[in-house]
N, C-alpha and C positions, 0 to 999 in steps of 0.2 A: 582560457584554455583552448587549444586548437581542437577542432572537431575531428573525431575518428571516422575514417572511412573503412568500414569493415564489411566486406562482401563475403559470400559463402566460401570462395576459394582463397580468401586472405586470412582466415581465422587461425589463431595460434593453436598449437596442439595442447596447450595448457587448459583449454576450455573444459569445464567439468560441471555436472549438475549441482544446483544449489540445494542439495539435500544432505542430510546428516551422515550418510554412510558412504564409505569409499568403494563398497562392493558393487557388482553389477546388478541390474534390476531383477534378474531371475532368482537371485539369492533372497528368498522371501523373508528369511529370519531377520534381515536388517530392518524390517518394518515393525518388528515386535518391540513395544515400548516397555521397559521395566516398570513394575508397579511403583517403585519409589520415585521414579521420575515424574509421575503424574500426581504425586501427593503434595499438597500444599504444606509448606513448612513455616508459614506465617499466618496471621490472623485474618487475612482478607477473605479467603474462601476455602472450601474443602476440596476433596479429591475430585478431579474433573469428571471421570466416568460415573460417579455415584450421585453427586449433588447437581440438581438443576437450579441454576441461579436466576431463573426467570422471576421468581418472587421478589428478588432484590431490585428488580427494575420495573415494577408495576407502575403504570402511569398515574399521574396526580389527578385530583378531581378536576372537573371541567372548569372550575372557577379559576384555575391557575392562569396567571397573566404575565405578559412580557411586553417590553417596549416594541412598538412597531418599527421595523427596520426598513421595510419597503411597502409601498402602497399595494393594495390587494391585487390590482390588475397589472402591476409592473411586470414587464417581460425580462427584466434584468435585476439581479441582486444589487443592492446599494453597496458600491465599492468606493464610496467617497467619505468614509469615516476618517478620523484623524490618523489612524494607524492601519496598516494592512493586517497585522495580526501575528500570532505566534506560529512558528514552524518548528516542531520538535522531532528530532530524528533519534529513534532507538536503534543504535548500531550494534549488532551482536556479531562479534568476530570469534571470540573464544568461549568455550563452554566447559562446565564442570561435570557434564552428564555423559561423556563418552562420544558426543558428536564431534565430527572433525572441524578444525578451524576453517572459518569462512574467509580464506585469503582473498583480498581484493575488496572486502566490504568497506574498509576505510576510504578506498578510492571513491566508492559510491557516495559515502557520507560527505566527503569534502566537495564533491561535485554538486550534490544537492544543496549544500550550504551556499556555494557560489551562485547557483542559479536562483534560488529563492530569496537570497539577500537582494539580488538585482530586481526581484519583483516587489521588494519593499517589506518582506517578512523579517521579523526578529527571529533568528535561527539559533537553536540550541541543540548540540549533539550530546546524547547520553550513551556513553560507551559501555557495553558489557554489563548492563544492569541485571541484577537478580530480579525475580518476579516481584518481590516486595518493593523493590526500588521502582520498577515500572508502574505498579499500581499506585504507589505514593505520589509519583510524578503526575500521573493521570488525574488523580483525585485533587491534587494541588491545582492543576490546570482547570479542572471543572469548577473549582471554588473561586477562581479569579473573576474579576469584573472585566468582561470583554466588550463593554458598552461602546468604547471608542475604536473597536477593531472591526474590520470588514469580515473576517472569517478566521477559521482555525485549520491548520494543516499538520498532519502527523504521518511520519514515515516509520515503518517497522522493517528493518533489514535483518533477516534471521533465517534459520532452518525452519521448514514447515513440513507437516505430515498431512495425511488425508483427514477428512472430517473437520477441516479448518482448525487444526491444532498447530500452535506455533511455540517456539522455544525461547525462554529466557535463559540466562546463564546457568540457572540451577534446576529448572523444572520445565515441563510442557504444560501449556494452558490454552484455554479457549480464546480464539481470535476475537470473539465478540466482547470480551472483557475490556478490549482497548477502546471501543467506541461507545459503549453503553453509558458511561458517565456523562456523556455530552448530549443526551436527548433533551428536548426542550424543557421537560419538567425537572431535569436534574441541573441544567445549566441555562438559566433563563436569559442571561446576557448574550448567549449565542442563538437564542430562538429566532428563527426567520433568517439566519445567516448560513452561508455554506460551511459545512464541516467536511473536510477532505482527508481521506485516509488512504495511504498508499502502502501496499504490502509486497515487499520483495521476498518471496519465500516459495518453496515448493508446496504443492497442494495434493501430493500423492507421488507415486513412483511410476506412473505410466509414461511411455515415450511416444512422441508424435513423429512418425516417419514422413509425414507430409504427402503431397500428391502433386504430380507434375501437370501443369496447366498447358493445354495446347490450343492453338487457334482453330476455330471452327473450319472444318473441311480439310485440314491437313492430316497426313497419315503419320507424321512423326509424333515420336513420344510427347355583493352590495355596492354602494358608491365607492369610489376610490378613496375618499377621505374618511370613511367609517371604519370602526374597528372590525376585525374579523378573526376567525379561529383557523389554526393550521394543525395538522396532525403532529403528535409528539415526535414521530420518527421521520418527519419531513426534513429536507435540506441536507441529506447526507450523500456523499459519493464514496464508494468503496472501489478502489482501483487495485487489481491484482496483477502480478507479473505474469501469471499463467492461468489457464482454466482449471476448474475443479478436477482433481485426480491426476494432474500431470506435473512433470518436472519443470523447474525453472533453472535456467543456465547462467553460469557465472564464469568469468575469466579471472583467474587469480591476479593477473597483472593489470588488467584494464577495467575490472568491475563487471557488473551484470549487464547483459544485453538490454534489459528493461530500463534500469535506472539511467544508464548512459544515453539511451535513445530518448527517454522522457525529457532529460535535461537538454539534449540537442534540440528537440522540438520546442520546448518552452523558450529556450534562448532565442530561437529564430522567429517564432510565431505568436508568443504570448501577447505582444502589443497589438496584434491585429485580429486574432481569432478567439472565439469563445472556448471555454474549457472542454466542451463535448468534442469540438473539432480537434483540439489538441490531443485528446485521448485517442481519437480515431487515427490521426496521423501517426501517433506513437505505436499503436497496434499494427498498422501497416508496415512501419519501419522494422519492427521486431520480426514480424511474420515473413517478410520478403527479403530482408538483408542478411539474415543470419542462419547458419546451420552449424551443428556441432562438428568438430573434427577430432577424431580419436583413432590413430593408426594402430593402437594396441588392442582395442576391443571393438569389433564391428557392431556390437549391440548398441554402442554409444556414439556411433559415427553417423553423420548426416541427419541428425534429429532436429526438429523444428520446435517453435514455441509461439504462442499467441496470447497476449494479455487479455484480460476481461474486466469489465466495469459493471458494477451494480449501482444504480443511482435512484435516489428519491428526491433529487433536486427538482424544484418546481419553477425555476427561472434559469436564465442563461448566466454564466459566470464570465465576466471580462476583467482581466487584471489591468484596469486602466491605470496609467502611470500616476504616481503620487507627485504633487507639487514639491 
């Protein structure tokens, strides 16, 4: 697929925030979530605001064991297993909850599929799953044997709200429910291996107007072979399309700024750069190459976006080519 060159003054007027409401940010009622939308309609968990699911994810006793994937002092994760691993994409484009259709999301999903297949992943796209379907798929993945896999990668493309709430087709649920089935005590065959989660979703309704940068002075605007313990929550990377509290932008024809930039960067640099560097280049590309264009609503015009990463990775990740 040819790479898009999308600078600030070249953006389509169709660019819109990747958030569930079509109204402008000052209309605060759009952020009010109906109670029924937060209610679980399946047996997996209860209403989000009422029940704290922390008890469901308590760590196992210290005696829990897993096969060593990398030596204690290794500075890189072992990416020489038989398989690269699974890449599952939860692509949410249409909703039963009143949220607007995420036009262009399928463009993102196919682009991710292409890029990550090239990296050696076995890719599966899950379109418009209800919450029960999402959780069933995650639990199924958690129970699989990943002993011959390098890592796990999961994308969630959806509408998002503040406080890290994201949308399935039928309800709103906690983002943490996506990754907690894969902690080392829950999925021992992934213990010590990278678990990569990418979230393309708004994290609130704030808008980033950016700031103009000017040049200074101008007036214009144990031993390596022994066993060792690691924390249960080690080896995770959480990559978000935007920072907490802010919009994430999507072009209905070309896909989201974040996913398209991420795939551009991975296509070009994954063979030579580690994952942390790839994420930094992606953040720079989104932050500097894009601005929203909206000639109908000045409130939505000229807005910026920057991705964010939270990591508990303890080694470098290199997608070394598979033989």
